[in-house]
C-alpha positions in Angstrom: -27.9 14.3 5.5 -26.2 11.2 6.7 -23.7 9.1 4.7 -26.4 6.5 4.2 -28.4 9.2 2.4 -25.5 10.4 0.4 -24.9 6.8 -0.8 -28.4 6.6 -2.0 -27.7 9.4 -4.5 -26.6 8.8 -8.1 -23.1 10.4 -8.0 -20.0 8.9 -6.5 -19.0 10.2 -3.0 -15.6 11.8 -2.3 -14.2 11.5 1.2 -11.0 11.7 3.1 -9.4 10.1 6.2 -7.6 12.2 8.7 -5.9 11.3 12.0 -5.8 13.5 15.1 -2.5 15.4 15.8 -0.2 14.6 18.6 2.0 17.7 18.6 1.4 21.5 18.1 3.3 21.3 14.7 1.1 18.4 13.6 -2.0 20.4 14.7 -0.9 23.3 12.4 -0.4 20.9 9.5 -3.8 19.3 10.0 -5.6 22.6 10.1 -4.0 23.6 6.8 -4.8 20.3 5.3 -8.4 20.5 6.4 -8.8 23.9 4.9 -7.4 22.8 1.6 -9.3 19.5 1.4 -12.6 21.2 2.4 -12.3 23.4 -0.7 -12.9 20.3 -2.8 -16.3 20.0 -1.1 -16.0 16.4 0.1 -19.1 14.5 1.2 -17.5 13.6 4.5 -14.2 13.2 6.3 -13.4 10.4 8.7 -11.3 10.9 11.9 -9.4 8.0 13.4 -8.4 7.5 17.0 -5.6 5.3 18.4 -5.7 2.0 20.2 -7.5 2.1 23.5 -8.8 5.6 22.6 -5.4 7.1 23.1 -6.3 10.1 20.8 -10.0 10.2 21.6 -9.9 13.8 22.9 -8.0 15.0 19.9 -10.3 13.1 17.6 -13.3 14.9 19.1 -11.6 18.2 18.6 -11.2 17.5 14.9 -14.8 16.4 14.6 -15.9 19.7 16.2 -13.7 21.7 13.9 -15.0 20.0 10.8 -18.6 20.6 11.8 -18.1 24.2 13.0 -15.5 25.6 10.6 -16.1 23.7 7.4 -19.6 22.2 7.6 -18.1 19.0 6.3 -19.9 16.0 7.8 -17.5 14.1 10.1 -17.4 10.3 10.3 -16.4 9.5 13.9 -14.4 6.3 14.4 -15.1 4.1 17.3 -13.2 0.9 18.4 -13.8 -1.8 21.0 -10.1 -1.8 22.0 -9.4 -1.1 25.7 -12.7 0.4 26.6 -15.6 -0.9 28.7 -19.1 -0.9 27.4 -19.9 2.1 29.8 -17.0 4.0 28.4 -18.1 3.4 24.8 -21.7 4.5 25.7 -20.3 7.7 27.1 -18.3 8.4 23.9 -21.3 7.8 21.7 -23.5 10.0 23.9 -20.9 12.8 23.7 -20.8 12.6 19.9 -24.6 12.6 19.7 -24.8 15.6 21.9 -22.5 17.4 19.5 -24.7 16.5 16.5 -22.5 13.8 15.0 -24.7 11.6 12.7 -22.2 9.2 11.2 -20.1 6.6 13.0 -17.6 4.0 11.8 -17.7 1.0 14.2 -14.5 -1.0 14.2 -13.2 -3.8 16.4 -9.8 -2.1 16.2 -6.2 -3.4 16.3 -4.3 -4.5 19.4 -2.4 -1.8 21.2 1.3 -1.5 20.2 3.3 -4.2 21.9 0.4 -6.6 22.3 0.5 -9.5 19.9 -3.1 -10.7 20.0 -6.4 -9.0 20.3 -8.1 -9.1 23.7 -11.3 -7.4 24.7 -11.7 -5.2 27.7 -13.0 -7.3 30.6 -16.2 -5.3 30.5 -16.1 -4.4 26.9 -17.1 -5.7 23.5 -15.6 -8.5 21.5 -16.9 -7.9 17.9 -17.5 -4.9 15.7 -21.2 -6.0 15.2 -21.7 -5.6 18.9 -20.4 -2.0 18.6 -22.8 -1.4 15.7 -25.7 -2.6 17.9 -24.4 -0.4 20.8 -24.4 2.7 18.7 -28.0 2.0 17.6 -29.0 1.3 21.2 -27.6 4.5 22.5 -29.1 6.5 19.7 -32.5 5.0 20.2 -32.3 5.7 24.0 -31.7 9.4 23.2 -34.4 9.6 20.5 -31.9 10.0 17.7 -33.1 8.3 14.5 -31.3 10.2 11.8 -27.8 8.6 11.8 -25.8 6.0 9.9 -23.2 3.5 11.0 -20.4 2.2 8.8 -18.1 -0.8 9.3 -14.9 -2.2 7.7 -14.6 -4.6 4.8 -11.5 -6.4 3.7 -11.0 -7.1 -0.1 -7.4 -8.3 0.1 -8.3 -10.8 2.8 -11.4 -11.9 0.9 -9.1 -12.9 -2.0 -7.6 -15.6 0.3 -9.9 -18.6 0.1 -9.3 -19.6 3.8 -10.7 -16.3 5.0 -13.5 -15.8 2.4 -16.5 -17.4 4.1 -15.5 -16.1 7.6 -15.3 -12.5 6.2 -18.7 -12.7 4.6 -20.2 -14.1 7.8 -18.7 -11.2 9.7 -19.9 -8.6 7.3 -23.4 -10.1 7.3 -23.4 -9.9 11.1 -22.5 -6.3 10.9 -25.3 -5.6 8.5 -27.8 -7.5 10.6 -26.7 -5.4 13.6 -27.6 -2.2 11.8 -24.7 -1.2 9.6 -25.6 1.0 6.7 -22.4 0.9 4.7 -18.8 -0.4 4.7 -15.4 1.2 4.0 -12.7 -1.2 2.9 -9.2 -1.6 4.3 -6.4 -0.9 1.8 -6.1 -3.1 -1.2 -4.5 -2.6 -4.7 -6.5 -4.7 -7.2 -9.9 -3.8 -8.7 -10.8 -7.5 -9.0 -10.4 -8.0 -5.3 -13.0 -5.3 -4.7 -15.4 -6.6 -7.3 -15.1 -10.2 -6.0 -15.9 -9.0 -2.5 -19.0 -7.0 -3.6 -20.3 -9.7 -5.9 -19.8 -12.5 -3.3 -21.4 -10.3 -0.6 -24.4 -9.6 -2.8 -24.8 -13.3 -3.5 -24.8 -13.9 0.3 -27.5 -11.3 0.9 -25.3 -8.5 2.0 -26.8 -5.3 0.5 -24.8 -2.5 2.1 -22.8 -0.2 -0.2 -19.0 -0.8 0.1 -16.8 2.3 -0.4 -13.2 1.5 -1.4 -10.4 3.1 0.4 -7.5 4.3 -1.7 -4.0 5.3 -0.4 -1.7 7.4 -2.5 1.8 6.1 -1.5 4.4 8.7 -2.3 7.7 7.4 -1.0 9.4 4.1 -0.1 9.2 4.7 3.6 5.4 5.0 3.4 5.2 1.9 1.3 7.0 -0.1 3.9 4.9 1.4 6.7 1.6 0.8 4.9 2.4 -2.9 4.5 3.3 -3.1 8.2 0.1 -1.5 9.3 -2.3 -3.2 6.9 -0.7 -6.6 6.4 -1.2 -6.0 2.6 1.9 -6.0 0.5 2.6 -2.8 -1.5 2.6 -3.8 -5.2 6.1 -4.5 -6.5 5.7 -2.2 -9.5 4.8 0.7 -7.3 7.8 0.1 -5.0 10.0 0.0 -8.1 8.6 3.2 -9.4 9.1 4.9 -6.0 12.7 3.7 -5.8 13.5 4.8 -9.3 12.1 8.4 -8.7 14.7 11.1 -8.9 13.1 13.3 -6.3 10.1 13.8 -4.0 8.0 15.3 -6.8 8.6 12.4 -9.1 7.9 9.9 -6.3 4.6 11.6 -5.5 3.7 11.6 -9.2 4.3 7.9 -9.4 2.3 7.2 -6.3 -0.6 9.4 -7.4 -0.6 7.8 -10.8 -0.9 4.3 -9.3 -3.7 5.3 -7.0 -5.5 7.2 -9.7 -5.5 4.1 -12.0 -6.9 2.0 -9.2 -9.5 4.6 -8.3 -10.7 5.1 -11.9 -11.0 1.3 -12.2 -13.0 1.1 -9.1 -15.4 3.8 -10.2 -15.8 2.2 -13.6 -16.6 -1.1 -11.8 -19.5 0.6 -10.0 -17.9 1.7 -6.6 -20.2 4.2 -4.8 -17.3 6.5 -4.1 -13.7 6.8 -3.1 -12.3 7.3 0.4 -8.8 8.7 0.3 -6.2 8.2 3.1 -4.4 11.5 3.4 -1.8 11.0 6.1 -2.9 14.6 7.0 -1.2 15.9 3.8 -3.1 17.6 1.0 -0.8 17.5 -2.0 -1.1 13.9 -3.1 -4.8 13.8 -2.1 -5.6 16.9 -4.3 -3.7 15.5 -7.2 -5.6 12.2 -6.9 -8.9 14.0 -6.8 -8.0 16.0 -9.8 -7.0 12.8 -11.7 -10.3 11.2 -10.8 -12.4 14.3 -11.8 -14.3 14.3 -8.5 -13.7 17.9 -7.5 -17.1 19.4 -6.5 -16.1 23.0 -7.4 
């Protein structure tokens, strides 16, 4: 069953985002986290890989482990950054041969140290081109049962100067064959509902899964803002700074994320996608607060 099929069901989906490890210690932590999160019976887990495919091999290892050891459907990330069309075709073909049915097609961010985004000379410029490429490769290999996701940006949609461009981009992704979208990080329910309502008015019908990030310390709050370009809410930063210890800080971060997630579900979101930072404690507490454990 693909993510497209899961989203057609009545109940909200539960999913997590993992990133591939770079060291043996990180590998051990990830394995423990995967074991714990799999026990909540998520609908899928997504696996990122770095700019220019720098962690592509490690990402594929995580995908294989999810499918083999946990039978949790993996959502494989793909980006256009630093890869030729031929290289992207090879990556998609390898995933298809391993039975991967779900892809998240992203343009991707510039590599560290590069200020602007530049495509590979023989590569793709836009995410909608990557969506079309996945469909093309799957068709060539006779694979029909797959789904393709894309990114959506509620915080940027709230800025009037980006609103129409964002809708045009999301429509292009849908027209290229996208089945669903997962948002980038945001912190206000009304930003999500505005995006969904405006998208529907523009003829964009794909489900939009909101991404929620439990921020459990001030260091992570700063880093999240740097990575996403979305400011961490002042009240959350204040609560983290006032926390007496790590446990209190985690409780404050989980509480903030849980209020956001419950508001999103109440507003009709088709599920919640949790950024885990490859740690299970805050993710489990958030799932418990939302009442989405599959048990």
